[in-house]
ROFISE-472225 format. One record per residue (C-alpha): residue in three letters; x, z, y. Coordinates in steps of 0.2 Angstrom, whole numbers, plus 5000, padded with zeros to 4 digits. Example, Ala and Ser with C-alpha at 12.3 -4.5 7.8 and 13.67 -1.06 7.14 Angstrom:
<pts>
residu = ala, X = 5062, Z = 5039, Y = 4978
residu = ser, X = 5068, Z = 5036, Y = 4995
</pts>
This chain:
<pts>
residu = met, X = 5502, Z = 5196, Y = 5048
residu = asn, X = 5495, Z = 5180, Y = 5053
residu = glu, X = 5500, Z = 5166, Y = 5042
residu = glu, X = 5498, Z = 5153, Y = 5053
residu = ser, X = 5510, Z = 5143, Y = 5059
residu = cys, X = 5514, Z = 5147, Y = 5079
residu = lys, X = 5505, Z = 5132, Y = 5087
residu = ile, X = 5518, Z = 5130, Y = 5101
residu = cys, X = 5534, Z = 5129, Y = 5090
residu = phe, X = 5523, Z = 5124, Y = 5074
residu = asn, X = 5540, Z = 5132, Y = 5063
residu = lys, X = 5533, Z = 5152, Y = 5062
residu = asn, X = 5522, Z = 5161, Y = 5060
residu = ala, X = 5510, Z = 5166, Y = 5072
residu = lys, X = 5509, Z = 5188, Y = 5075
residu = tyr, X = 5499, Z = 5186, Y = 5091
residu = asn, X = 5482, Z = 5177, Y = 5098
residu = cys, X = 5480, Z = 5174, Y = 5118
residu = pro, X = 5465, Z = 5183, Y = 5123
residu = arg, X = 5462, Z = 5169, Y = 5137
residu = cys, X = 5467, Z = 5155, Y = 5127
residu = asn, X = 5465, Z = 5159, Y = 5108
residu = ile, X = 5482, Z = 5150, Y = 5106
residu = leu, X = 5490, Z = 5160, Y = 5090
residu = tyr, X = 5509, Z = 5161, Y = 5097
residu = cys, X = 5524, Z = 5168, Y = 5088
residu = ser, X = 5537, Z = 5176, Y = 5101
residu = val, X = 5539, Z = 5182, Y = 5120
residu = gln, X = 5546, Z = 5164, Y = 5122
residu = cys, X = 5532, Z = 5155, Y = 5116
residu = tyr, X = 5520, Z = 5165, Y = 5125
residu = lys, X = 5528, Z = 5158, Y = 5142
residu = ser, X = 5528, Z = 5142, Y = 5138
residu = gln, X = 5518, Z = 5131, Y = 5149
residu = gln, X = 5500, Z = 5134, Y = 5138
residu = his, X = 5499, Z = 5150, Y = 5145
residu = leu, X = 5504, Z = 5147, Y = 5164
residu = glu, X = 5485, Z = 5146, Y = 5166
residu = cys, X = 5482, Z = 5162, Y = 5159
residu = ser, X = 5494, Z = 5170, Y = 5167
residu = glu, X = 5491, Z = 5163, Y = 5185
residu = gly, X = 5472, Z = 5172, Y = 5183
residu = phe, X = 5481, Z = 5190, Y = 5178
residu = tyr, X = 5492, Z = 5192, Y = 5193
residu = arg, X = 5482, Z = 5184, Y = 5206
residu = glu, X = 5467, Z = 5197, Y = 5202
residu = asn, X = 5481, Z = 5212, Y = 5200
residu = val, X = 5489, Z = 5209, Y = 5216
residu = val, X = 5474, Z = 5206, Y = 5226
residu = glu, X = 5464, Z = 5222, Y = 5216
residu = glu, X = 5481, Z = 5230, Y = 5221
residu = leu, X = 5481, Z = 5226, Y = 5240
residu = ala, X = 5461, Z = 5233, Y = 5241
residu = leu, X = 5463, Z = 5250, Y = 5230
residu = gln, X = 5456, Z = 5257, Y = 5247
residu = lys, X = 5437, Z = 5253, Y = 5245
residu = ala, X = 5432, Z = 5258, Y = 5259
residu = glu, X = 5428, Z = 5250, Y = 5276
residu = ala, X = 5440, Z = 5260, Y = 5286
residu = asp, X = 5455, Z = 5255, Y = 5275
residu = ala, X = 5452, Z = 5235, Y = 5275
residu = ser, X = 5464, Z = 5231, Y = 5287
residu = lys, X = 5477, Z = 5241, Y = 5281
residu = ser, X = 5475, Z = 5230, Y = 5265
residu = thr, X = 5474, Z = 5213, Y = 5276
residu = lys, X = 5489, Z = 5220, Y = 5282
residu = ser, X = 5498, Z = 5222, Y = 5264
residu = met, X = 5490, Z = 5205, Y = 5258
residu = leu, X = 5500, Z = 5196, Y = 5274
residu = glu, X = 5515, Z = 5207, Y = 5270
residu = ile, X = 5517, Z = 5200, Y = 5251
residu = leu, X = 5513, Z = 5181, Y = 5259
residu = gln, X = 5527, Z = 5183, Y = 5271
residu = arg, X = 5539, Z = 5188, Y = 5260
residu = ile, X = 5535, Z = 5174, Y = 5247
residu = glu, X = 5539, Z = 5162, Y = 5261
residu = gln, X = 5552, Z = 5170, Y = 5269
residu = thr, X = 5558, Z = 5170, Y = 5251
residu = asp, X = 5558, Z = 5150, Y = 5250
residu = ala, X = 5563, Z = 5149, Y = 5267
residu = gln, X = 5580, Z = 5160, Y = 5263
residu = leu, X = 5583, Z = 5145, Y = 5246
residu = asp, X = 5578, Z = 5131, Y = 5257
residu = glu, X = 5593, Z = 5139, Y = 5269
residu = glu, X = 5603, Z = 5140, Y = 5254
residu = ser, X = 5602, Z = 5121, Y = 5250
residu = asp, X = 5603, Z = 5115, Y = 5270
residu = ser, X = 5618, Z = 5106, Y = 5275
residu = glu, X = 5630, Z = 5116, Y = 5285
residu = gly, X = 5626, Z = 5106, Y = 5302
residu = ala, X = 5607, Z = 5114, Y = 5300
residu = ala, X = 5615, Z = 5132, Y = 5297
residu = ser, X = 5626, Z = 5130, Y = 5311
residu = asp, X = 5615, Z = 5138, Y = 5323
residu = pro, X = 5607, Z = 5155, Y = 5312
residu = glu, X = 5602, Z = 5164, Y = 5327
residu = gly, X = 5589, Z = 5152, Y = 5335
residu = asp, X = 5585, Z = 5146, Y = 5316
residu = gly, X = 5579, Z = 5166, Y = 5316
residu = glu, X = 5569, Z = 5165, Y = 5330
residu = glu, X = 5561, Z = 5153, Y = 5329
residu = leu, X = 5558, Z = 5159, Y = 5310
residu = asp, X = 5551, Z = 5175, Y = 5316
residu = ser, X = 5539, Z = 5166, Y = 5330
residu = asp, X = 5531, Z = 5156, Y = 5316
residu = asp, X = 5526, Z = 5171, Y = 5304
residu = glu, X = 5519, Z = 5178, Y = 5318
residu = ala, X = 5508, Z = 5166, Y = 5321
residu = gln, X = 5507, Z = 5162, Y = 5302
residu = ala, X = 5499, Z = 5181, Y = 5298
residu = asp, X = 5487, Z = 5180, Y = 5316
residu = glu, X = 5479, Z = 5163, Y = 5309
residu = leu, X = 5478, Z = 5172, Y = 5289
residu = ala, X = 5473, Z = 5189, Y = 5297
residu = asn, X = 5459, Z = 5177, Y = 5304
residu = arg, X = 5452, Z = 5170, Y = 5289
residu = leu, X = 5453, Z = 5185, Y = 5279
residu = his, X = 5443, Z = 5194, Y = 5293
residu = gly, X = 5427, Z = 5200, Y = 5287
residu = ile, X = 5427, Z = 5195, Y = 5268
residu = asp, X = 5428, Z = 5206, Y = 5252
residu = leu, X = 5447, Z = 5211, Y = 5248
residu = asp, X = 5440, Z = 5217, Y = 5231
residu = asn, X = 5436, Z = 5199, Y = 5227
residu = ala, X = 5449, Z = 5188, Y = 5220
residu = ala, X = 5439, Z = 5174, Y = 5219
residu = glu, X = 5435, Z = 5175, Y = 5237
residu = val, X = 5452, Z = 5177, Y = 5243
residu = trp, X = 5460, Z = 5165, Y = 5235
residu = asp, X = 5450, Z = 5150, Y = 5241
residu = arg, X = 5454, Z = 5158, Y = 5260
residu = leu, X = 5472, Z = 5154, Y = 5255
residu = thr, X = 5480, Z = 5137, Y = 5262
residu = ser, X = 5483, Z = 5124, Y = 5246
residu = ala, X = 5503, Z = 5128, Y = 5253
residu = glu, X = 5499, Z = 5147, Y = 5251
residu = lys, X = 5492, Z = 5146, Y = 5235
residu = glu, X = 5508, Z = 5135, Y = 5226
residu = glu, X = 5519, Z = 5148, Y = 5234
residu = phe, X = 5511, Z = 5158, Y = 5222
residu = gln, X = 5511, Z = 5149, Y = 5209
residu = arg, X = 5528, Z = 5145, Y = 5210
residu = phe, X = 5531, Z = 5165, Y = 5210
residu = ile, X = 5520, Z = 5167, Y = 5195
residu = asp, X = 5532, Z = 5155, Y = 5187
residu = asn, X = 5547, Z = 5162, Y = 5188
residu = gly, X = 5539, Z = 5180, Y = 5184
residu = asp, X = 5545, Z = 5189, Y = 5202
residu = ile, X = 5526, Z = 5190, Y = 5208
residu = ala, X = 5525, Z = 5209, Y = 5197
residu = lys, X = 5541, Z = 5212, Y = 5210
residu = met, X = 5528, Z = 5210, Y = 5225
residu = leu, X = 5518, Z = 5226, Y = 5219
residu = pro, X = 5523, Z = 5241, Y = 5228
residu = glu, X = 5532, Z = 5255, Y = 5219
residu = pro, X = 5520, Z = 5270, Y = 5212
residu = thr, X = 5528, Z = 5287, Y = 5213
residu = ile, X = 5533, Z = 5293, Y = 5199
residu = trp, X = 5531, Z = 5311, Y = 5195
residu = trp, X = 5545, Z = 5311, Y = 5182
residu = ala, X = 5557, Z = 5300, Y = 5190
residu = gln, X = 5560, Z = 5312, Y = 5204
residu = glu, X = 5576, Z = 5324, Y = 5208
residu = tyr, X = 5571, Z = 5342, Y = 5207
residu = lys, X = 5580, Z = 5358, Y = 5207
residu = val, X = 5577, Z = 5375, Y = 5203
residu = asp, X = 5592, Z = 5389, Y = 5203
residu = leu, X = 5594, Z = 5400, Y = 5187
residu = val, X = 5591, Z = 5415, Y = 5198
residu = gln, X = 5575, Z = 5416, Y = 5202
residu = pro, X = 5562, Z = 5429, Y = 5211
residu = ala, X = 5555, Z = 5441, Y = 5196
residu = glu, X = 5537, Z = 5443, Y = 5208
residu = val, X = 5536, Z = 5428, Y = 5217
residu = arg, X = 5537, Z = 5410, Y = 5211
residu = ser, X = 5549, Z = 5401, Y = 5222
residu = gln, X = 5547, Z = 5385, Y = 5232
residu = gln, X = 5558, Z = 5376, Y = 5221
residu = glu, X = 5549, Z = 5379, Y = 5207
residu = ala, X = 5531, Z = 5375, Y = 5215
residu = lys, X = 5537, Z = 5360, Y = 5222
residu = leu, X = 5542, Z = 5356, Y = 5202
residu = leu, X = 5525, Z = 5363, Y = 5194
residu = glu, X = 5515, Z = 5355, Y = 5207
residu = ala, X = 5524, Z = 5336, Y = 5205
residu = cys, X = 5521, Z = 5338, Y = 5186
residu = pro, X = 5503, Z = 5335, Y = 5178
residu = lys, X = 5497, Z = 5353, Y = 5174
residu = val, X = 5499, Z = 5357, Y = 5156
residu = val, X = 5483, Z = 5364, Y = 5147
residu = thr, X = 5485, Z = 5384, Y = 5143
residu = asn, X = 5478, Z = 5385, Y = 5125
residu = ile, X = 5490, Z = 5374, Y = 5115
residu = gln, X = 5488, Z = 5380, Y = 5097
residu = lys, X = 5503, Z = 5386, Y = 5087
residu = leu, X = 5511, Z = 5374, Y = 5074
residu = ser, X = 5509, Z = 5383, Y = 5060
residu = asn, X = 5492, Z = 5384, Y = 5061
residu = ile, X = 5491, Z = 5366, Y = 5062
residu = leu, X = 5505, Z = 5363, Y = 5048
residu = pro, X = 5511, Z = 5376, Y = 5036
residu = asn, X = 5528, Z = 5364, Y = 5031
residu = ala, X = 5541, Z = 5356, Y = 5043
residu = pro, X = 5534, Z = 5342, Y = 5052
residu = ser, X = 5541, Z = 5324, Y = 5049
residu = pro, X = 5555, Z = 5317, Y = 5059
residu = ala, X = 5543, Z = 5303, Y = 5062
residu = val, X = 5532, Z = 5314, Y = 5071
residu = arg, X = 5545, Z = 5311, Y = 5086
residu = his, X = 5546, Z = 5296, Y = 5085
residu = asn, X = 5528, Z = 5294, Y = 5086
residu = ile, X = 5527, Z = 5307, Y = 5100
residu = ala, X = 5539, Z = 5291, Y = 5108
residu = asn, X = 5527, Z = 5277, Y = 5105
residu = val, X = 5514, Z = 5287, Y = 5114
residu = leu, X = 5527, Z = 5292, Y = 5128
residu = ala, X = 5531, Z = 5273, Y = 5131
residu = ala, X = 5514, Z = 5268, Y = 5132
residu = tyr, X = 5508, Z = 5282, Y = 5144
residu = thr, X = 5523, Z = 5277, Y = 5157
residu = phe, X = 5518, Z = 5257, Y = 5155
residu = val, X = 5500, Z = 5261, Y = 5160
residu = tyr, X = 5506, Z = 5273, Y = 5172
residu = arg, X = 5517, Z = 5258, Y = 5181
residu = tyr, X = 5506, Z = 5247, Y = 5177
residu = phe, X = 5492, Z = 5257, Y = 5187
residu = leu, X = 5502, Z = 5261, Y = 5201
residu = gly, X = 5501, Z = 5280, Y = 5196
residu = asp, X = 5482, Z = 5277, Y = 5199
residu = val, X = 5476, Z = 5284, Y = 5180
residu = his, X = 5463, Z = 5294, Y = 5184
residu = glu, X = 5453, Z = 5283, Y = 5198
residu = asn, X = 5445, Z = 5273, Y = 5181
residu = ala, X = 5450, Z = 5285, Y = 5167
residu = leu, X = 5440, Z = 5273, Y = 5154
residu = glu, X = 5451, Z = 5258, Y = 5161
residu = thr, X = 5465, Z = 5269, Y = 5158
residu = val, X = 5463, Z = 5275, Y = 5142
residu = asp, X = 5457, Z = 5257, Y = 5138
residu = cys, X = 5472, Z = 5249, Y = 5141
residu = leu, X = 5486, Z = 5265, Y = 5135
residu = leu, X = 5476, Z = 5260, Y = 5118
residu = ser, X = 5480, Z = 5241, Y = 5117
residu = val, X = 5496, Z = 5245, Y = 5116
residu = cys, X = 5499, Z = 5262, Y = 5110
residu = leu, X = 5498, Z = 5257, Y = 5087
residu = asn, X = 5500, Z = 5275, Y = 5088
residu = leu, X = 5485, Z = 5281, Y = 5097
residu = lys, X = 5473, Z = 5265, Y = 5091
residu = ser, X = 5480, Z = 5264, Y = 5071
residu = ser, X = 5489, Z = 5278, Y = 5068
residu = thr, X = 5504, Z = 5267, Y = 5065
residu = val, X = 5522, Z = 5279, Y = 5059
residu = phe, X = 5537, Z = 5273, Y = 5068
residu = asp, X = 5555, Z = 5274, Y = 5057
residu = thr, X = 5564, Z = 5277, Y = 5074
residu = glu, X = 5561, Z = 5278, Y = 5095
residu = gln, X = 5568, Z = 5262, Y = 5097
residu = met, X = 5557, Z = 5253, Y = 5083
residu = ala, X = 5543, Z = 5266, Y = 5093
residu = val, X = 5546, Z = 5259, Y = 5111
residu = thr, X = 5550, Z = 5242, Y = 5107
residu = ser, X = 5533, Z = 5241, Y = 5097
residu = val, X = 5525, Z = 5245, Y = 5118
residu = ile, X = 5533, Z = 5228, Y = 5123
residu = gly, X = 5527, Z = 5219, Y = 5108
residu = glu, X = 5508, Z = 5224, Y = 5110
residu = cys, X = 5511, Z = 5221, Y = 5130
residu = cys, X = 5513, Z = 5202, Y = 5125
residu = asn, X = 5501, Z = 5202, Y = 5111
residu = gln, X = 5488, Z = 5209, Y = 5127
residu = gln, X = 5494, Z = 5196, Y = 5139
residu = leu, X = 5500, Z = 5212, Y = 5150
residu = pro, X = 5514, Z = 5209, Y = 5165
residu = thr, X = 5532, Z = 5214, Y = 5156
residu = asp, X = 5550, Z = 5206, Y = 5161
residu = lys, X = 5568, Z = 5208, Y = 5154
residu = glu, X = 5570, Z = 5225, Y = 5163
residu = thr, X = 5551, Z = 5232, Y = 5155
residu = ala, X = 5562, Z = 5239, Y = 5138
residu = ala, X = 5573, Z = 5247, Y = 5147
residu = val, X = 5564, Z = 5256, Y = 5158
residu = leu, X = 5552, Z = 5261, Y = 5145
residu = arg, X = 5567, Z = 5268, Y = 5134
residu = ser, X = 5573, Z = 5276, Y = 5151
residu = asp, X = 5556, Z = 5285, Y = 5154
residu = val, X = 5553, Z = 5293, Y = 5136
residu = gln, X = 5571, Z = 5301, Y = 5135
residu = thr, X = 5570, Z = 5307, Y = 5152
residu = leu, X = 5553, Z = 5316, Y = 5146
residu = phe, X = 5559, Z = 5323, Y = 5132
residu = ala, X = 5575, Z = 5328, Y = 5139
residu = gly, X = 5564, Z = 5337, Y = 5155
residu = pro, X = 5571, Z = 5338, Y = 5172
residu = lys, X = 5591, Z = 5339, Y = 5176
residu = gly, X = 5597, Z = 5355, Y = 5185
residu = cys, X = 5579, Z = 5366, Y = 5181
residu = gly, X = 5586, Z = 5377, Y = 5167
residu = lys, X = 5580, Z = 5375, Y = 5148
residu = gln, X = 5567, Z = 5386, Y = 5155
residu = tyr, X = 5556, Z = 5369, Y = 5160
residu = arg, X = 5567, Z = 5359, Y = 5148
residu = arg, X = 5550, Z = 5354, Y = 5139
residu = leu, X = 5540, Z = 5352, Y = 5154
residu = phe, X = 5540, Z = 5335, Y = 5155
residu = leu, X = 5537, Z = 5332, Y = 5140
residu = leu, X = 5520, Z = 5344, Y = 5138
residu = ser, X = 5515, Z = 5340, Y = 5155
residu = ala, X = 5515, Z = 5319, Y = 5150
residu = leu, X = 5505, Z = 5327, Y = 5133
residu = ser, X = 5493, Z = 5335, Y = 5145
residu = asp, X = 5490, Z = 5321, Y = 5155
residu = ile, X = 5487, Z = 5312, Y = 5142
residu = arg, X = 5474, Z = 5322, Y = 5134
residu = gln, X = 5465, Z = 5325, Y = 5150
residu = leu, X = 5465, Z = 5305, Y = 5153
residu = leu, X = 5457, Z = 5305, Y = 5134
residu = thr, X = 5444, Z = 5318, Y = 5139
residu = his, X = 5439, Z = 5310, Y = 5155
residu = ala, X = 5435, Z = 5295, Y = 5146
residu = lys, X = 5426, Z = 5302, Y = 5132
residu = arg, X = 5414, Z = 5309, Y = 5144
residu = glu, X = 5413, Z = 5291, Y = 5154
residu = leu, X = 5410, Z = 5281, Y = 5138
residu = arg, X = 5395, Z = 5295, Y = 5136
residu = glu, X = 5388, Z = 5289, Y = 5151
residu = val, X = 5393, Z = 5270, Y = 5151
residu = asp, X = 5383, Z = 5269, Y = 5133
residu = ser, X = 5368, Z = 5281, Y = 5141
residu = ile, X = 5365, Z = 5266, Y = 5156
residu = ala, X = 5368, Z = 5250, Y = 5142
residu = lys, X = 5353, Z = 5260, Y = 5133
residu = glu, X = 5343, Z = 5259, Y = 5147
residu = lys, X = 5347, Z = 5241, Y = 5150
residu = ala, X = 5341, Z = 5239, Y = 5133
residu = thr, X = 5325, Z = 5250, Y = 5134
residu = thr, X = 5319, Z = 5248, Y = 5152
residu = gly, X = 5328, Z = 5234, Y = 5162
residu = ser, X = 5325, Z = 5246, Y = 5175
residu = ser, X = 5334, Z = 5239, Y = 5192
residu = ser, X = 5343, Z = 5254, Y = 5196
residu = ala, X = 5354, Z = 5251, Y = 5178
residu = met, X = 5357, Z = 5233, Y = 5180
residu = asn, X = 5366, Z = 5235, Y = 5195
residu = val, X = 5378, Z = 5248, Y = 5185
residu = asp, X = 5395, Z = 5238, Y = 5181
residu = val, X = 5398, Z = 5242, Y = 5162
residu = pro, X = 5418, Z = 5238, Y = 5160
residu = asp, X = 5425, Z = 5228, Y = 5148
residu = leu, X = 5429, Z = 5239, Y = 5133
residu = lys, X = 5439, Z = 5233, Y = 5123
residu = his, X = 5450, Z = 5246, Y = 5110
residu = val, X = 5440, Z = 5262, Y = 5116
residu = asp, X = 5425, Z = 5269, Y = 5104
residu = gly, X = 5418, Z = 5289, Y = 5103
residu = gln, X = 5426, Z = 5290, Y = 5086
residu = leu, X = 5443, Z = 5286, Y = 5092
residu = leu, X = 5443, Z = 5295, Y = 5108
residu = lys, X = 5442, Z = 5310, Y = 5098
residu = asn, X = 5453, Z = 5306, Y = 5084
residu = cys, X = 5465, Z = 5301, Y = 5099
residu = ile, X = 5461, Z = 5322, Y = 5106
residu = lys, X = 5465, Z = 5329, Y = 5089
residu = lys, X = 5483, Z = 5321, Y = 5088
residu = ile, X = 5488, Z = 5325, Y = 5105
residu = asp, X = 5483, Z = 5344, Y = 5102
residu = phe, X = 5495, Z = 5342, Y = 5085
residu = tyr, X = 5509, Z = 5333, Y = 5098
residu = leu, X = 5507, Z = 5345, Y = 5110
residu = ala, X = 5508, Z = 5360, Y = 5097
residu = tyr, X = 5525, Z = 5350, Y = 5090
residu = ala, X = 5532, Z = 5349, Y = 5109
residu = arg, X = 5530, Z = 5370, Y = 5109
residu = ser, X = 5537, Z = 5372, Y = 5091
residu = gln, X = 5557, Z = 5377, Y = 5087
residu = tyr, X = 5555, Z = 5358, Y = 5077
residu = leu, X = 5557, Z = 5349, Y = 5094
</pts>
């Protein structure tokens, strides 16, 4: 633990270091102080704009622009609602007329914004930001300050949060539509899971379950953070996963499931990843659901969610390992030959991933898969 005092409250030991401004701080309250507003502004601006431009094809540019318009309109409508609440009774006496005027203004603003965003690269956060008016930037900043900007991002489809139903009596030879729907929605379970007795001759420690909870909490956070698109760039996803999962990153052992989940929240704050007062409850619920399995599907599928999640993590680690070799190859080519083709390839900024760590993490997930299939769970 860092023994230096917190640079914000000055009376506590600093536990965290802001990666953007290097200010040492001791708690979430200090992290959210005025000193960090500029740090969070850049992060959220990039995150929202990147989400609005997930589809890079030119044919999807209009959809991304529409999403940008909808977000800005929602911001403006929220501000308008706040203004209406503070207006006098006389100003609120004709709601129908006010609503018609607001709708007309919104339509004109949408057209004007669409013209400003026409023809620009929506993947470029700085370029989009430059096209916004001062008023739009101020509105955006207010949503960053009060934390509501995270609510503007679309909700991903969470495979373990869906409702499934598999009847206890099923055809013997043909898979039912209920089973097919369940298995299709979940990540495919790896087929070569070892027996736990072949890996560990003695009974495993109770801490194994807690350590798995830490991995699952990190996985569900990253899955939500990337809006379910975790496999589009496995290396980036895994780098984020390792940044918040101490069990995988540094083999930290947890005494309770609650400590395992809370650790992920702390690491998110340390890495300046977005969290709010509901994040801890969401991650706890996610972990419990993954351990419990799908409701209404019988004991046959009790372990399915857990095995699917661990299998998905293993696949991400495997893909990241392959992508890392490609990145290392490009980096060496740039350093030795300076070829134009290599220079034009973007190399991701990785803070936590390295080849040996990925190998160790894959072995650990293999052990957790074996544990999940054993009689100890």
